[in-house]
ZATI-957672 format. One record per residue: residue in one letter; x, y, z of N, C-alpha, C in turn; residue number from 1. Coordinates in steps of 0.05 Angstrom, whole numbers, plus 5000, padded with zeros to 4 digits. Layout:
! residues N
(site "A",(X,Y,Z),(X,Y,Z),(X,Y,Z),NUM)
...
//
This chain:
! residues 148
(site "X",(0664,1311,1000),(0669,1290,0981),(0664,1263,0994),1)
(site "X",(0648,1246,0981),(0641,1221,0992),(0662,1199,0985),2)
(site "X",(0671,1184,1005),(0690,1163,1000),(0676,1138,0991),3)
(site "X",(0690,1123,0974),(0678,1097,0965),(0681,1077,0987),4)
(site "X",(0663,1057,0987),(0664,1036,1007),(0685,1016,0999),5)
(site "X",(0705,1011,1016),(0726,0992,1009),(0715,0963,1005),6)
(site "X",(0726,0950,0985),(0719,0922,0979),(0741,0905,0991),7)
(site "X",(0734,0887,1009),(0753,0870,1023),(0748,0841,1017),8)
(site "X",(0769,0827,1007),(0768,0798,1003),(0780,0785,1028),9)
(site "X",(0766,0767,1040),(0775,0754,1065),(0787,0727,1060),10)
(site "X",(0809,0722,1072),(0822,0695,1071),(0810,0678,1093),11)
(site "X",(0813,0652,1091),(0803,0633,1110),(0813,0640,1138),12)
(site "X",(0839,0647,1141),(0851,0652,1167),(0837,0675,1181),13)
(site "X",(0828,0695,1167),(0814,0718,1179),(0786,0710,1188),14)
(site "X",(0773,0693,1173),(0746,0684,1180),(0747,0667,1205),15)
(site "X",(0766,0648,1206),(0768,0631,1229),(0776,0647,1254),16)
(site "X",(0793,0667,1250),(0801,0684,1273),(0777,0699,1284),17)
(site "X",(0760,0709,1267),(0736,0723,1276),(0716,0704,1289),18)
(site "X",(0715,0679,1280),(0697,0659,1293),(0707,0654,1321),19)
(site "X",(0733,0653,1325),(0744,0645,1351),(0745,0667,1371),20)
(site "X",(0744,0693,1361),(0746,0715,1380),(0730,0739,1370),21)
(site "X",(0713,0749,1387),(0697,0773,1379),(0713,0798,1383),22)
(site "X",(0737,0796,1392),(0756,0819,1395),(0776,0817,1373),23)
(site "X",(0790,0838,1368),(0811,0838,1348),(0802,0848,1321),24)
(site "X",(0822,0850,1304),(0817,0862,1277),(0799,0846,1259),25)
(site "X",(0801,0820,1260),(0784,0804,1242),(0754,0808,1249),26)
(site "X",(0748,0807,1274),(0720,0811,1283),(0711,0839,1277),27)
(site "X",(0728,0859,1279),(0721,0887,1273),(0714,0890,1244),28)
(site "X",(0729,0876,1227),(0723,0877,1198),(0695,0866,1192),29)
(site "X",(0687,0845,1206),(0660,0834,1203),(0639,0854,1213),30)
(site "X",(0645,0868,1235),(0626,0889,1245),(0624,0912,1224),31)
(site "X",(0646,0918,1211),(0645,0939,1190),(0628,0929,1167),32)
(site "X",(0629,0904,1160),(0612,0893,1139),(0583,0894,1147),33)
(site "X",(0577,0889,1172),(0550,0890,1183),(0538,0918,1181),34)
(site "X",(0555,0938,1185),(0546,0966,1184),(0549,0978,1156),35)
(site "X",(0557,0962,1137),(0561,0970,1109),(0582,0992,1106),36)
(site "X",(0601,0992,1124),(0624,1009,1123),(0644,0999,1102),37)
(site "X",(0645,0972,1100),(0661,0958,1080),(0644,0938,1066),38)
(site "X",(0652,0928,1043),(0639,0907,1029),(0657,0882,1030),39)
(site "X",(0647,0860,1041),(0663,0836,1045),(0657,0815,1024),40)
(site "X",(0679,0802,1015),(0677,0781,0994),(0693,0757,1002),41)
(site "X",(0684,0734,0993),(0698,0709,0995),(0693,0693,0970),42)
(site "X",(0709,0672,0966),(0704,0653,0944),(0696,0626,0955),43)
(site "X",(0688,0608,0938),(0679,0582,0946),(0701,0566,0960),44)
(site "X",(0726,0569,0951),(0748,0555,0964),(0751,0565,0993),45)
(site "X",(0749,0591,0997),(0750,0602,1024),(0728,0591,1042),46)
(site "X",(0704,0591,1030),(0681,0580,1046),(0685,0551,1053),47)
(site "X",(0694,0535,1034),(0699,0506,1040),(0720,0503,1062),48)
(site "X",(0742,0518,1059),(0763,0516,1079),(0754,0525,1107),49)
(site "X",(0739,0547,1107),(0729,0557,1133),(0710,0538,1146),50)
(site "X",(0691,0528,1131),(0671,0509,1143),(0685,0484,1152),51)
(site "X",(0703,0473,1135),(0717,0448,1142),(0734,0452,1167),52)
(site "X",(0749,0474,1168),(0767,0478,1191),(0752,0482,1217),53)
(site "X",(0731,0498,1215),(0715,0503,1240),(0701,0477,1248),54)
(site "X",(0689,0463,1229),(0675,0439,1236),(0693,0417,1248),55)
(site "X",(0717,0416,1237),(0736,0396,1247),(0749,0403,1274),56)
(site "X",(0756,0428,1277),(0771,0436,1301),(0754,0449,1323),57)
(site "X",(0733,0462,1315),(0716,0477,1334),(0686,0473,1327),58)
(site "X",(0676,0448,1328),(0649,0443,1318),(0627,0460,1331),59)
(site "X",(0631,0467,1356),(0610,0484,1369),(0609,0512,1358),60)
(site "X",(0630,0520,1343),(0631,0547,1332),(0620,0549,1304),61)
(site "X",(0610,0527,1293),(0599,0528,1266),(0576,0548,1263),62)
(site "X",(0559,0549,1283),(0537,0568,1282),(0548,0597,1282),63)
(site "X",(0569,0602,1297),(0582,0629,1297),(0592,0636,1269),64)
(site "X",(0603,0617,1255),(0613,0621,1228),(0590,0630,1210),65)
(site "X",(0568,0616,1211),(0545,0622,1194),(0533,0650,1201),66)
(site "X",(0532,0656,1227),(0522,0682,1235),(0540,0704,1225),67)
(site "X",(0566,0701,1228),(0585,0721,1218),(0583,0726,1189),68)
(site "X",(0581,0705,1173),(0579,0708,1144),(0553,0722,1136),69)
(site "X",(0532,0716,1150),(0506,0729,1144),(0505,0758,1154),70)
(site "X",(0512,0762,1179),(0510,0789,1190),(0531,0808,1177),71)
(site "X",(0553,0797,1168),(0574,0813,1155),(0567,0820,1126),72)
(site "X",(0544,0810,1117),(0536,0815,1089),(0557,0805,1069),73)
(site "X",(0569,0782,1074),(0591,0772,1058),(0579,0762,1031),74)
(site "X",(0592,0770,1009),(0584,0761,0983),(0604,0740,0972),75)
(site "X",(0594,0721,0957),(0611,0701,0945),(0616,0708,0916),76)
(site "X",(0642,0709,0909),(0650,0716,0882),(0647,0692,0864),77)
(site "X",(0644,0696,0838),(0643,0674,0819),(0671,0661,0818),78)
(site "X",(0672,0637,0806),(0698,0624,0804),(0718,0640,0787),79)
(site "X",(0744,0639,0793),(0763,0654,0777),(0766,0643,0748),80)
(site "X",(0776,0660,0731),(0780,0653,0703),(0806,0636,0702),81)
(site "X",(0810,0623,0679),(0835,0608,0675),(0859,0627,0677),82)
(site "X",(0857,0651,0665),(0879,0670,0666),(0886,0678,0695),83)
(site "X",(0865,0682,0712),(0869,0688,0740),(0882,0665,0755),84)
(site "X",(0873,0641,0749),(0885,0617,0761),(0915,0615,0754),85)
(site "X",(0921,0618,0728),(0948,0616,0719),(0966,0637,0733),86)
(site "X",(0957,0662,0734),(0972,0683,0747),(0976,0677,0777),87)
(site "X",(0955,0667,0790),(0957,0661,0818),(0977,0639,0823),88)
(site "X",(0977,0618,0806),(0997,0596,0810),(1025,0605,0803),89)
(site "X",(1029,0627,0788),(1055,0638,0783),(1066,0651,0808),90)
(site "X",(1048,0663,0824),(1055,0679,0848),(1056,0662,0873),91)
(site "X",(1039,0642,0875),(1035,0628,0900),(1041,0598,0896),92)
(site "X",(1061,0588,0910),(1070,0560,0905),(1051,0539,0918),93)
(site "X",(1037,0546,0939),(1020,0527,0953),(0993,0526,0940),94)
(site "X",(0985,0504,0927),(0960,0503,0911),(0935,0513,0924),95)
(site "X",(0928,0505,0949),(0903,0516,0961),(0904,0546,0964),96)
(site "X",(0927,0557,0971),(0929,0586,0973),(0929,0600,0946),97)
(site "X",(0939,0587,0926),(0938,0598,0899),(0909,0600,0889),98)
(site "X",(0893,0579,0896),(0865,0580,0888),(0850,0603,0903),99)
(site "X",(0856,0606,0928),(0844,0628,0943),(0853,0655,0931),100)
(site "X",(0878,0657,0924),(0888,0682,0913),(0875,0688,0886),101)
(site "X",(0870,0667,0870),(0855,0671,0845),(0827,0681,0850),102)
(site "X",(0814,0671,0871),(0788,0682,0878),(0789,0711,0886),103)
(site "X",(0810,0719,0899),(0814,0747,0906),(0817,0764,0880),104)
(site "X",(0832,0753,0861),(0835,0767,0836),(0808,0771,0822),105)
(site "X",(0791,0751,0824),(0764,0753,0812),(0748,0774,0826),106)
(site "X",(0751,0777,0852),(0735,0797,0867),(0743,0826,0861),107)
(site "X",(0767,0829,0851),(0778,0856,0846),(0774,0874,0870),108)
(site "X",(0785,0866,0893),(0780,0882,0918),(0800,0905,0919),109)
(site "X",(0795,0921,0940),(0815,0942,0947),(0836,0930,0965),110)
(site "X",(0827,0910,0981),(0845,0896,1000),(0840,0866,0999),111)
(site "X",(0861,0851,1002),(0860,0822,1008),(0871,0819,1036),112)
(site "X",(0854,0811,1055),(0862,0810,1083),(0866,0781,1091),113)
(site "X",(0890,0776,1103),(0899,0749,1110),(0917,0750,1134),114)
(site "X",(0921,0726,1146),(0941,0723,1167),(0964,0705,1157),115)
(site "X",(0962,0696,1132),(0981,0676,1121),(1008,0689,1114),116)
(site "X",(1027,0686,1133),(1054,0697,1129),(1070,0681,1109),117)
(site "X",(1065,0655,1107),(1081,0638,1091),(1077,0642,1061),118)
(site "X",(1053,0645,1052),(1047,0646,1023),(1035,0671,1013),119)
(site "X",(1020,0686,1029),(1004,0708,1018),(1014,0735,1026),120)
(site "X",(1021,0739,1051),(1031,0765,1060),(1058,0772,1046),121)
(site "X",(1071,0752,1036),(1097,0756,1022),(1092,0771,0996),122)
(site "X",(1067,0773,0986),(1061,0786,0961),(1054,0816,0965),123)
(site "X",(1057,0826,0989),(1049,0853,0996),(1059,0874,0977),124)
(site "X",(1084,0871,0968),(1097,0892,0952),(1098,0886,0922),125)
(site "X",(1083,0866,0913),(1083,0859,0885),(1069,0881,0869),126)
(site "X",(1084,0894,0852),(1073,0917,0837),(1053,0909,0815),127)
(site "X",(1051,0883,0809),(1032,0874,0789),(1003,0873,0800),128)
(site "X",(1000,0875,0826),(0973,0873,0838),(0959,0899,0838),129)
(site "X",(0933,0898,0835),(0916,0922,0835),(0903,0927,0863),130)
(site "X",(0910,0911,0882),(0899,0913,0909),(0921,0910,0930),131)
(site "X",(0915,0919,0954),(0934,0916,0976),(0929,0889,0990),132)
(site "X",(0951,0879,1002),(0949,0855,1017),(0960,0861,1045),133)
(site "X",(0945,0852,1066),(0954,0857,1093),(0937,0842,1113),134)
(site "X",(0945,0845,1138),(0930,0832,1160),(0906,0850,1166),135)
(site "X",(0888,0840,1183),(0866,0857,1191),(0876,0883,1204),136)
(site "X",(0897,0882,1219),(0908,0906,1231),(0919,0925,1211),137)
(site "X",(0932,0915,1190),(0942,0932,1168),(0919,0947,1155),138)
(site "X",(0897,0932,1149),(0874,0945,1136),(0862,0966,1154),139)
(site "X",(0857,0959,1179),(0844,0978,1198),(0861,1003,1201),140)
(site "X",(0887,1000,1203),(0905,1023,1206),(0903,1041,1181),141)
(site "X",(0903,1029,1157),(0900,1044,1133),(0873,1058,1131),142)
(site "X",(0852,1044,1140),(0825,1054,1139),(0822,1079,1157),143)
(site "X",(0833,1077,1181),(0832,1100,1199),(0848,1123,1188),144)
(site "X",(0871,1117,1176),(0888,1137,1164),(0873,1151,1141),145)
(site "X",(0857,1137,1127),(0841,1148,1104),(0820,1167,1115),146)
(site "X",(0810,1161,1139),(0789,1179,1150),(0801,1205,1161),147)
(site "X",(0826,1204,1169),(0838,1228,1181),(0847,1248,1161),148)
//
């Protein structure tokens, strides 16, 4: 039986983590995207935040960001609908994170991968969601478990 390829929506924190270190779960997820083991998605808000953060704090790593996005075969999802934005703002109190969460809703992923403990990982157990939320390590652990 052939397994479907997991769809992963990446938060800004995961992208920046992969830019700063070629080791660890975030970078491994990008390698999985490169080998088409997973399908990676981001939204325009995530792209803006990633580019802005890397350019401001780690300007020499901007090229690494572009290489990761390209080699990881990352796709950009269309803007979220009004209904998705409304739902996201009901769940997430911090507006930039709510916009990112709405983009994840638009992507309809299997996983939303983030490091954001304050606003996004708190939604892990929300039964209204059709996807799982976790850190890169959470996803990788579940993925390996799926293979066994």
